[in-house]
VOGU-3710 file (C-alpha; in Angstrom, 3 decimals, decimal comma):
1> mamadapspy> -18,313/41,832/55,963  -21,081/39,761/57,190  -23,187/38,262/54,529  -26,740/38,977/54,692  -29,430/35,806/54,974  -32,633/35,615/52,653  -34,641/39,033/53,605  -37,571/37,273/55,018  -36,753/35,965/58,826  -36,505/32,794/60,081
11> dlivigggvn> -39,493/32,060/62,125  -36,866/30,623/64,859  -33,007/30,077/65,252  -32,423/27,409/67,327  -28,646/27,638/68,664  -27,099/24,321/69,881  -27,000/20,908/67,892  -27,533/18,520/70,398  -30,444/16,555/71,161  -32,542/19,521/72,634
21> gagvardaag> -31,653/21,798/69,478  -32,018/19,209/66,790  -35,530/17,932/68,927  -36,724/21,442/68,697  -35,728/22,397/64,861  -37,500/18,888/63,942  -40,825/19,641/66,150  -41,038/23,091/64,760  -39,895/22,383/61,090  -42,797/19,906/61,620
31> rgarvllleq> -45,260/22,196/62,697  -44,648/24,427/59,398  -42,128/27,110/60,674  -38,965/27,983/58,971  -36,414/26,828/60,782  -32,625/27,714/61,323  -30,518/25,363/63,185  -27,002/26,579/64,405  -24,086/24,258/65,881  -20,521/25,587/66,296
41> ddlaagtssa> -18,944/22,387/66,023  -20,445/19,141/64,896  -23,819/17,682/65,666  -23,845/15,822/68,964  -20,188/16,952/69,482  -20,729/17,746/73,015  -22,923/16,142/75,906  -25,281/14,405/73,461  -22,943/11,774/72,513  -20,994/11,528/75,669
51> stklihgglr> -23,887/9,951/77,688  -23,954/6,246/79,221  -25,994/5,739/75,883  -29,247/4,328/77,894  -32,894/5,635/77,308  -34,205/5,057/80,868  -35,958/6,725/83,355  -33,292/6,760/86,101  -33,655/3,941/88,545  -31,396/5,519/91,157
61> ylehyefalv> -33,547/9,121/90,575  -36,040/7,408/92,894  -34,052/7,216/96,118  -33,799/11,118/95,740  -37,841/11,303/95,363  -37,572/12,432/91,639  -41,212/10,802/90,766  -42,172/12,999/88,246  -38,959/12,814/86,656  -38,691/9,457/86,419
71> realkereil> -42,022/8,743/85,508  -41,764/11,318/82,154  -38,961/9,585/81,241  -40,182/5,907/81,442  -43,195/7,003/79,472  -40,636/8,477/76,797  -39,189/5,212/76,695  -41,247/3,243/74,555  -42,532/6,068/72,578  -38,552/6,812/71,521
81> wgiaphiiwp> -38,503/2,820/70,776  -41,069/3,096/68,747  -39,933/6,047/66,499  -36,245/4,485/66,090  -36,161/1,238/66,445  -32,983/1,082/64,609  -30,833/2,881/67,031  -32,999/2,153/70,100  -33,620/-1,219/71,200  -34,185/-2,749/74,719
91> mrfilpyrdg> -31,743/-4,509/76,853  -32,134/-6,324/80,289  -30,213/-5,277/83,144  -28,313/-7,188/86,233  -28,643/-5,472/89,189  -26,799/-7,819/91,812  -27,758/-7,677/95,462  -24,477/-6,640/97,789  -24,635/-7,345/101,254  -24,369/-4,413/103,262
101> lrprwllrlg> -25,705/-1,893/100,987  -29,276/-1,291/100,051  -31,757/-3,891/101,384  -33,152/-6,414/99,035  -36,606/-5,341/99,662  -35,676/-1,531/99,068  -34,509/-2,846/95,653  -37,755/-4,763/95,076  -40,000/-1,991/95,764  -37,688/0,594/93,630
111> lflydhiggr> -37,916/-1,644/91,030  -41,872/-2,283/91,500  -42,423/1,438/91,030  -39,943/1,424/87,999  -42,030/-1,233/86,426  -45,431/0,564/86,937  -45,278/4,371/87,005  -44,183/4,837/83,311  -46,871/3,067/81,333  -44,780/0,082/80,571
121> rklpatrsia> -46,695/-2,091/77,662  -44,004/-4,046/75,973  -40,954/-4,461/77,744  -40,922/-7,243/80,194  -41,208/-6,723/83,810  -38,701/-7,057/86,518  -37,881/-10,624/88,038  -35,659/-12,265/90,794  -32,868/-14,082/89,952  -30,515/-16,554/91,662
131> lagheagaal> -26,787/-15,514/89,625  -25,535/-18,821/90,020  -28,144/-20,130/87,741  -28,083/-16,979/85,319  -25,835/-16,729/82,369  -24,778/-12,870/83,457  -23,736/-14,684/86,648  -20,434/-16,355/85,345  -18,683/-12,771/85,125  -19,637/-11,938/88,648
141> kpdyvhgfey> -17,765/-12,967/91,548  -19,191/-16,240/92,922  -20,052/-14,141/96,670  -23,076/-12,372/94,443  -25,738/-14,581/94,861  -28,923/-12,943/94,568  -30,067/-10,744/92,006  -32,506/-8,589/89,720  -33,418/-8,594/86,207  -35,077/-5,339/84,811
151> sdawvddarl> -35,682/-3,257/81,463  -34,436/-0,431/80,040  -33,138/0,606/76,339  -30,174/1,459/74,676  -29,448/4,105/72,326  -27,080/5,515/69,831  -26,905/9,098/71,333  -24,940/11,143/68,707  -26,887/9,041/65,744  -30,063/10,292/67,838
161> vllnardaad> -29,181/14,008/67,255  -28,206/13,616/63,847  -31,416/11,578/62,660  -33,539/14,359/64,299  -31,525/17,097/62,715  -31,990/15,193/59,242  -35,757/14,942/59,677  -36,022/18,950/60,496  -33,911/19,229/57,277  -36,229/16,944/55,384
171> kgarvrvrtr> -39,232/18,959/56,435  -37,518/22,341/55,187  -35,147/23,536/58,228  -31,805/24,755/57,438  -28,805/23,237/59,176  -25,780/24,796/59,292  -22,858/23,143/61,378  -19,488/24,547/62,881  -21,365/28,141/62,516  -20,762/29,887/65,903
181> aemlrceggq> -23,521/32,204/67,260  -21,174/35,115/68,187  -23,590/38,038/68,816  -27,752/38,202/69,108  -29,488/41,488/69,756  -33,477/42,407/69,022  -34,164/45,233/66,792  -38,020/46,482/65,659  -39,348/43,110/67,532  -36,775/40,806/65,366
191> wivearddkg> -33,377/38,922/66,237  -30,222/39,700/64,531  -27,791/36,829/64,726  -24,066/37,721/63,662  -22,405/34,364/63,535  -19,204/33,043/61,774  -17,901/29,912/60,534  -14,875/27,939/60,707  -13,470/29,235/57,937  -14,043/32,738/58,922
201> hayrftarsi> -16,774/33,953/56,838  -19,101/35,912/58,954  -23,349/35,630/58,486  -26,019/37,989/59,404  -29,459/36,048/60,173  -32,880/37,140/61,299  -35,261/35,576/62,885  -38,436/36,074/65,053  -37,528/33,873/68,003  -34,460/32,185/69,092
211> vnaagpsvid> -34,314/28,999/71,058  -31,164/29,013/73,157  -30,128/25,012/73,308  -26,549/25,872/73,729  -26,177/22,927/76,603  -23,265/23,803/78,788  -22,891/27,065/76,942  -26,011/28,091/77,910  -25,124/30,789/80,350  -22,663/32,012/77,768
221> llkradadad> -25,266/32,370/75,247  -27,605/34,481/77,052  -24,448/36,507/77,730  -24,257/36,985/74,056  -27,456/38,020/73,867  -27,140/40,654/76,537  -30,104/38,677/78,537  -30,015/37,370/81,803  -30,147/33,728/82,955  -33,349/32,768/85,246
231> ygmrlvrgsh> -31,419/29,714/87,172  -28,095/28,816/87,914  -26,480/25,880/86,147  -24,171/23,200/87,570  -21,801/21,917/85,252  -21,154/18,031/86,178  -18,540/15,690/84,502  -19,398/12,226/83,517  -16,655/10,078/82,393  -16,645/6,616/80,772
241> ivvprkfehd> -14,156/3,722/80,082  -14,097/1,244/77,079  -12,111/-2,280/77,551  -12,305/-5,122/75,957  -15,514/-7,157/76,418  -15,739/-8,872/79,542  -18,938/-11,111/78,911  -19,898/-12,809/76,550  -23,992/-12,820/76,672  -26,090/-9,144/75,855
251> hayffqlpdg> -27,212/-8,184/79,450  -26,325/-5,103/80,591  -25,097/-4,842/84,446  -26,044/-2,497/86,994  -23,562/-1,698/89,974  -23,856/-0,235/93,350  -20,517/1,191/95,464  -20,289/1,448/98,983  -19,995/5,169/98,535  -23,567/5,288/97,627
261> riffaipyer> -23,111/5,951/93,747  -23,812/3,443/91,032  -22,445/2,861/87,686  -23,432/0,165/84,337  -21,288/-2,428/82,748  -22,860/-2,279/79,103  -22,103/-4,501/76,155  -20,966/-2,135/73,227  -19,750/-2,267/69,880  -19,764/-6,216/69,568
271> dftligttda> -16,362/-6,379/71,162  -16,295/-3,955/74,079  -17,919/-3,393/77,385  -18,591/0,148/78,597  -18,606/1,137/81,854  -19,616/4,618/83,316  -20,411/6,851/84,771  -18,691/9,005/87,309  -20,064/12,427/88,875  -17,743/15,035/89,413
281> dhegtladir> -18,389/18,910/89,220  -16,310/20,254/86,483  -14,130/23,122/87,149  -12,306/25,046/84,352  -13,553/25,474/80,640  -15,332/23,396/78,086  -12,479/23,013/75,500  -10,860/20,074/76,828  -13,032/17,309/78,588  -11,533/14,501/79,480
291> asdeeiaylc> -11,429/11,629/82,031  -8,900/11,966/84,770  -6,594/9,347/86,009  -8,656/9,456/89,028  -12,149/9,028/87,455  -10,454/6,453/85,220  -8,788/4,419/88,457  -12,036/4,669/90,486  -14,132/3,115/87,308  -11,884/-0,080/87,493
301> egaseyfrtp> -11,696/-0,370/91,035  -15,525/-0,230/91,301  -15,584/-2,680/88,391  -13,163/-5,277/89,531  -15,227/-5,240/92,884  -18,012/-7,124/91,026  -15,910/-8,919/88,173  -14,030/-12,311/88,513  -11,608/-10,562/86,050  -10,145/-7,580/87,432
311> vtpadvvwty> -10,506/-4,289/85,222  -6,982/-2,092/85,194  -6,408/1,261/83,592  -3,904/-0,818/81,084  -7,213/-2,626/80,042  -8,763/0,785/78,603  -9,263/1,341/75,211  -10,667/4,662/74,875  -12,359/7,292/77,226  -15,114/9,637/76,947
321> sgvrplvddg> -16,244/12,830/78,841  -19,025/14,981/78,764  -20,287/17,843/80,813  -23,517/17,675/81,784  -25,722/20,922/82,311  -28,004/20,484/85,126  -29,950/22,947/86,941  -28,430/24,121/90,306  -31,000/22,937/93,065  -28,512/23,287/96,098
331> sgkpeaatrg> -27,784/19,379/96,125  -24,783/18,693/98,183  -23,377/15,911/95,780  -23,263/16,019/92,075  -24,750/12,352/91,610  -27,730/13,740/93,537  -28,639/17,263/91,273  -31,949/16,858/89,311  -31,627/15,435/86,314  -34,996/17,932/85,429
341> yridvdleeg> -35,012/20,669/83,047  -36,870/24,364/82,991  -37,911/26,224/80,052  -38,066/29,830/80,060  -39,550/32,303/77,614  -38,220/35,970/77,924  -40,086/38,658/75,955  -38,251/41,426/77,496  -36,141/42,223/74,640  -39,218/42,747/72,094
351> aplltiyggk> -39,415/39,161/70,618  -38,921/35,676/72,057  -35,614/34,259/73,443  -36,470/30,692/74,988  -33,877/29,089/77,115  -33,588/25,344/77,807  -31,928/24,468/81,155  -31,008/20,973/82,222  -32,608/17,875/80,878  -31,618/14,434/80,053
361> itsyrhvaee> -31,475/12,542/77,122  -34,509/10,191/77,330  -36,843/13,030/77,859  -35,298/15,395/75,134  -38,726/14,766/72,508  -40,953/16,177/75,493  -38,637/18,884/76,378  -38,565/20,061/72,739  -42,314/19,647/72,376  -42,964/21,526/75,579
371> avdalaahvp> -40,612/24,447/74,377  -42,262/24,356/70,622  -45,731/24,844/72,638  -44,237/27,393/74,422  -43,054/29,331/71,642  -46,649/28,717/69,855  -48,262/31,458/71,467  -45,604/33,990/70,474  -44,950/32,394/66,496  -47,722/32,135/64,406
381> alsgkpwtar> -45,882/29,845/62,177  -46,261/27,160/64,778  -49,570/26,348/63,862  -49,588/22,855/63,788  -50,209/20,291/66,529  -47,640/17,926/68,203  -46,530/15,733/66,160  -43,153/13,829/67,099  -44,271/10,950/69,238  -46,209/9,297/66,252
391> tplpggdfpv> -43,755/9,789/63,394  -40,280/7,744/62,901  -37,079/8,815/62,628  -35,324/8,386/59,370  -34,593/4,874/58,804  -37,073/4,045/61,651  -40,139/3,088/59,741  -40,271/-0,434/60,617  -41,598/-2,545/63,466  -39,965/-2,640/67,149
401> egqallaeey> -39,253/-6,148/66,831  -38,087/-5,848/63,029  -34,424/-5,130/63,426  -33,373/-8,486/63,214  -35,352/-9,222/59,930  -33,967/-5,936/58,382  -30,285/-7,362/59,025  -31,236/-10,335/57,268  -32,695/-8,803/54,800  -29,131/-6,619/54,113
411> rrahpflppa> -27,630/-10,219/54,619  -29,299/-11,543/51,697  -29,125/-8,390/49,598  -25,264/-7,945/49,982  -23,938/-11,184/50,820  -20,325/-10,075/50,643  -20,698/-7,646/53,762  -19,601/-9,395/57,107  -22,062/-10,192/59,755  -20,295/-7,181/61,747
421> tidriakayg> -20,910/-4,908/59,228  -24,406/-5,970/58,837  -25,328/-5,445/62,177  -23,438/-1,826/62,519  -25,214/-0,489/58,959  -28,812/-2,030/59,995  -28,614/-0,539/63,465  -27,010/2,974/62,252  -29,624/3,632/59,369  -32,008/1,038/59,614
431> tdarrwlgga> -34,120/1,232/56,264  -32,181/4,173/54,721  -29,192/1,990/54,366  -31,225/0,763/51,332  -30,701/4,452/49,739  -26,808/3,686/49,465  -26,734/0,227/49,385  -28,458/-0,189/46,342  -27,983/-3,670/44,412  -24,065/-3,635/45,449
441> qdwdalggei> -23,111/-7,368/45,272  -19,179/-6,539/45,847  -17,291/-3,380/47,504  -16,562/-2,104/43,949  -20,289/-1,531/43,679  -19,677/0,915/46,464  -16,791/2,493/45,706  -14,331/-0,038/47,615  -13,979/-0,899/51,145  -11,929/2,026/52,991
451> ahglsqaelr> -11,915/-0,592/56,479  -13,503/-2,092/58,559  -16,596/-2,199/56,521  -16,509/1,323/55,766  -16,960/1,765/52,139  -16,749/5,188/49,698  -20,556/5,095/49,355  -21,003/5,006/52,731  -18,587/7,916/53,439  -20,420/10,200/50,679
461> wmigrewart> -23,466/9,531/52,494  -21,939/10,441/55,606  -20,892/13,664/54,550  -23,380/14,515/51,700  -26,542/13,796/54,087  -25,298/14,005/57,268  -22,947/16,925/57,430  -19,949/15,078/58,775  -16,900/16,928/57,738  -13,737/15,058/59,555
471> sedilwrrsk> -12,535/11,996/60,492  -13,598/12,424/63,875  -17,104/12,966/62,921  -17,067/9,594/60,680  -15,108/7,433/63,475  -16,680/8,787/66,755  -20,327/10,347/65,935  -21,593/9,002/62,785  -20,257/5,440/63,820  -17,533/4,106/66,335
481> lgllfnaeek> -15,289/3,013/63,813  -12,362/4,826/65,724  -12,531/1,984/68,124  -10,941/-0,151/65,398  -9,343/2,363/62,860  -5,248/2,543/63,309  -3,002/5,620/62,513  -2,435/3,910/58,797  -6,252/4,017/58,237  -6,964/7,154/59,430
491> arldalvagl> -4,663/8,735/57,857  -6,399/7,414/54,420  -9,769/8,191/55,822  -8,209/11,857/56,561  -7,197/12,408/52,693  -10,884/10,959/51,730  -12,648/13,002/53,683  -10,879/16,116/52,894  -11,183/15,429/48,986  -15,221/14,979/49,300
501> varlppee> -15,687/17,823/51,499  -13,487/20,038/49,531  -15,931/19,217/46,146  -19,068/20,217/48,372  -20,967/23,020/46,997  -20,181/26,721/49,517  -22,901/27,125/51,741  -24,462/30,827/51,454
//
């Protein structure tokens, strides 16, 4: 028998704990609505933690004439940097000119548009460079002579999702992870959601509206609600590889290939380089998404066309893949499919069912705002005005130029922490780290070091305030320490996490 929720219904139940769902929950809670966010796995467990980790307009979309999409994303770029300067920071990209591919004049024209259509204010403009005299040129083969340097931004994608959920919870929303919405039906002008958690407990929630932000599962969720899809979806798999660091500077690379595709090589977690992404239509289930041998070889071969030192599959220390749910616009090639989004409000069942189709991580805040605006006409509690463009995410209440100063503050206050740990903590938590670091002057004050700069105090924060429930949550979404932990260290972490989670109070 299902456990009934509180007698008064939620104003909205958001189903899907990816970036769009967490963004909607944050926006709606901040406007005064009573919100429940349901995620069947961990927050950002799917597509939203498997991006190329860029806040960008998408330079390549210009050649597909997606001018409105690029403009909107570029406008969001500096807004997001402003509200989350700890997990988002500017990065300069090197685009080497390659003879026989896109001509130099076309690249320069595209970059001119990229600089000017999105309201760039703080990020530096594009410039032409001679690679032989630039620090980024040393890692490249000598036949690459000319190039361009332009601006975009980096994001910790999983923590972007998490911090939106955190802010939603701080504003009164209820967040439930590992709770699957199994059936949705509308009775008497309100939605009833039958759900089940990973321990087998059944729940019954009621709401005045539903937001379907299930990403690749958006169509499947509509079937659970006995509703029809308004758009076809195209599932495109993007895979990435991580290799030991290929260069010593902080620039990233934008590479072109003869087949017309592009990919990036990006500084990653201090000691590594991230290379990706592929674009391949995804067939089969969403339960086991991974890079194929062909995708790994493709990325290695592509990178080897540019770097002096070849990249081989033997160099790969980690891969990850995600399925991007794209609106099916009839494009022939996966890389040409639109990264735009659609929002549909269905009133046929007697209460609003809003579905978000498609989108990209850079546009999530704008998508969430538009979705909540669309619901406001049907849900009286959503009476507040848009607000998310001006209010920092948790830990982001410092100037965009202040990340180095914050790291220096932590370095002076906690001199026992190694530089890599200081850097990671400042970027992951921003000012929030003060809350669990306290006045610690040694590891004992933080409950001891588990491994690689992860302390008991930080682990308790991840579990108690960030909904982490497994070592995988800790090592691959709350952090990327999984790149450093060995099997013995992970086994110890498994035991610690299990003990802390077992002591959590039961959810109602």
